[in-house]
N, C-alpha and C positions, 0 to 999 in steps of 0.2 A: 326683742324687736319692739319698737315704739308703736303703741296703739292709740295714743292720745288720751288714755284714761289711766288714772292711778289705781292699781290693784290694791284694795284694802287688806287683803290676806297677806300680801307681801309686806305692806307697811306694818301690820301687826306682828308678823313673824320677825321682822327686823327689830322692832322695839323689844319684843320678848327676848330675842337673842342677846341684845345689849344688856338687858336686865339680868339674864342668867349668867352672862360673863362677869358681871359685877358681883354676882352671888347674893342678890337681894330678892326678896319676895315682892309680889304685887302689892301687898299691904304696905310694905316699907316704901316702895317706890311711889305709890299713890299718895302717901302721907308727905313725902319729901317734895313731890310735885304739886301738892295741894289740889288734887283731883280725887274724885271718888274711886274706890277700888273697883266697883262694878263698871264704871266708865272705862277705866284702864283695861279691865278684863275684856270688855266688848271691843276695845281697840285692838288688843292682842289677838283676838279671835277673828278679826277682820269684819266685824259687824258694824263698826263705826270708824270713820276716818277722823283723825285728830285735826283740829284747827292748827294754824301756825302757832298761836299762843300756847295751846296744849303741848304741841311738839317741842316748843322752846322750854316749857316748864319741865317736861320729861327729860330733855337733854341736860338741862342744868342739874336736875336731880341725879342724873347718871354721871355727872361730871365729864361730859363729852360735848364736843361742838355739835350743834344742830346739823351743820353741813356734813359731819361724819355719818350721821344717821341717814340723811338724804342721799349721800353718795352710795351707801350700801343698798338703799332702796332702788336707786337707779341701776346699780350693777345687777341686782336680782331681777329687775324687769327686763333686762337685755336678753335673758336666757329663758 
């Protein structure tokens, strides 16, 4: 159900799921995305929301379209 707010926990869990499916660590992903590992960790725990720039870097590092990540976030927020 749409609440008008983006749930940072769902965003983080979705990014973590993509990372785990690719079989890479936070350390590797943060290096590929050129962001700090602690920043990535905070995003995955839902303590921070990524900017569009950061989400784009993460998606490129994962080798997926940013829209794929956003679609999964939207689907998760529907339930």
